[in-house]
C-alpha positions in Angstrom: 0.0 0.0 0.0 1.1 3.6 -0.5 1.9 5.4 2.7 -1.5 7.2 3.0 -3.6 4.3 1.7 -5.6 2.0 3.8 -7.6 -1.2 3.5 -10.5 -2.1 5.8 -12.0 -5.6 6.0 -14.9 -6.8 8.2 -14.8 -10.4 9.3 -17.9 -11.8 10.9 -18.2 -14.7 13.2 -21.2 -16.1 15.1 -20.6 -13.8 18.0 -18.2 -11.0 17.0 -17.6 -8.5 14.2 -13.9 -8.0 13.7 -12.7 -5.0 11.7 -9.2 -5.2 10.3 -7.5 -1.9 9.3 -4.2 -2.0 7.3 -2.4 1.1 6.4 0.6 1.7 4.2 2.2 3.5 7.1 1.0 4.8 10.5 -0.6 7.7 8.7 -2.5 5.4 6.4 -3.7 3.5 9.5 -4.8 6.7 11.1 -6.7 7.7 8.0 -8.4 4.2 8.1 -9.4 4.6 11.8 -10.7 8.1 11.2 -12.7 6.9 8.1 -14.2 4.0 10.2 -15.1 6.5 13.0 -16.8 8.7 10.4 -18.9 5.7 9.2 -19.9 4.9 12.8 -21.0 8.5 13.3 -23.1 8.4 10.1 -24.7 4.9 10.8 -24.9 5.1 14.6 -23.5 1.5 14.8 -20.4 -0.3 13.6 -21.1 -1.1 10.0 -19.7 -3.9 7.8 -16.9 -2.1 5.9 -14.9 -3.6 3.1 -12.9 -1.0 1.2 -9.6 0.1 0.0 -9.0 3.9 -0.2 -6.1 5.9 -1.4 -5.8 9.7 -1.9 -6.0 10.7 -5.5 -3.8 13.7 -5.2 -0.4 14.1 -3.6 -1.2 17.5 -2.0 -4.7 18.0 -0.4 -4.9 21.3 1.4 -7.2 23.3 3.5 -7.3 26.7 1.8 -6.6 30.0 3.5 -7.8 33.4 2.4 -7.3 36.9 3.7 -6.7 37.0 7.4 -8.8 33.9 8.2 -7.2 30.5 8.4 -8.8 27.3 7.2 -7.9 24.0 8.7 -4.9 25.0 10.8 -6.0 27.7 13.3 -6.9 25.2 16.1 -6.2 21.6 17.1 -9.9 20.9 16.3 -9.5 22.3 12.8 -6.3 20.2 12.2 -8.1 17.1 13.5 -11.0 17.7 11.1 -8.7 18.3 8.2 -6.9 15.1 9.0 -10.1 13.2 9.3 -11.0 14.3 5.7 -7.7 13.3 4.4 -6.1 16.7 4.0 -2.3 16.8 4.3 -1.6 20.6 4.2 -3.3 23.0 6.5 -3.1 26.8 6.6 -2.6 28.9 9.6 -2.6 32.6 10.2 -1.9 35.2 7.5 1.8 36.0 7.2 1.0 39.6 8.2 0.1 38.3 11.7 3.3 36.3 12.0 6.2 38.4 10.7 8.2 40.3 13.3 7.6 43.8 12.1 9.4 46.9 13.3 6.1 48.2 14.6 5.3 48.3 18.3 1.6 47.8 17.7 2.2 44.3 16.2 5.4 43.2 17.8 3.9 41.5 20.9 0.7 40.3 19.1 2.7 38.7 16.3 5.2 37.2 18.8 2.3 35.6 20.6 0.8 34.4 17.3 4.2 32.8 16.4 4.3 30.9 19.7 0.8 29.5 19.2 1.6 28.7 15.6 4.7 26.8 16.6 2.5 24.5 18.8 0.0 24.0 15.9 2.8 23.2 13.5 4.3 20.7 15.9 0.9 19.0 16.2 0.3 19.0 12.4 3.7 17.5 11.9 3.0 14.8 14.4 0.1 13.7 12.1 2.3 13.8 9.0 0.7 17.1 7.8 2.4 20.2 6.4 1.6 23.6 7.7 1.7 26.9 5.8 0.9 30.5 6.3 -1.3 32.3 3.8 -1.0 35.7 2.2 -1.3 37.5 -1.0 2.1 37.9 -2.5 2.1 41.7 -2.6 1.2 42.3 1.0 3.7 44.2 3.0 3.9 46.3 6.1 4.6 50.1 6.0 7.4 49.6 8.5 9.5 47.9 5.8 9.7 51.3 4.0 10.4 53.6 6.9 14.1 54.1 6.0 13.5 54.7 2.3 13.1 57.8 0.2 9.6 58.4 1.5 7.9 57.8 -1.8 5.1 55.3 -2.3 6.5 51.8 -2.9 6.2 50.6 -6.5 6.5 47.1 -8.0 8.4 48.7 -10.8 11.4 49.4 -8.6 13.9 46.9 -7.3 13.6 48.2 -3.7 10.0 47.0 -3.6 11.0 43.4 -4.4 13.9 43.6 -2.0 11.6 44.7 0.8 9.1 42.0 -0.1 11.9 39.4 0.1 12.8 40.9 3.5 9.3 40.1 4.7 9.7 36.4 3.9 13.3 36.4 5.3 11.9 37.8 8.6 9.0 35.3 8.6 11.2 32.1 8.0 13.9 33.3 10.4 11.3 33.8 13.2 9.3 30.7 12.3 11.6 28.2 10.5 9.1 25.3 11.3 6.7 26.6 8.6 6.6 24.4 5.5 5.6 27.1 3.1 3.6 30.2 2.3 
């Protein structure tokens, strides 16, 4: 079996119903257990299950958008994402994680990174990847405080250097992140 694949077989005897779950790895076994638990919740009893299931796509992610995370903001969200076979979950928006040179956000973002580290550790324990979400061109005004004072423009190299600095700051402060 592939690592995330599982096989479930029900064996009946006169007295007992035995359910066998075989996974291609501990992650596959966990997917099988969660799938069986889902069937029990739907049926309200232990059903006869005979199936083989494997993810059709290598990357299955819980999307993020704006400043709202999907699938990775809490342990419960991560568990739900795992239950549905997702293997990438999104956490907070990068703007809420980067260590900016701005007093207003320094402490809040520091707290956000500490919480995010715990969530990343939990997601990794389930074999999941964890990413922060953002639109590529988001930046914080504090990146441009020591510049010429003009409005940042994507037509200038300085803009791209400052955008790169945003990601350098993020991954230096939160190297556990698997991506953005």
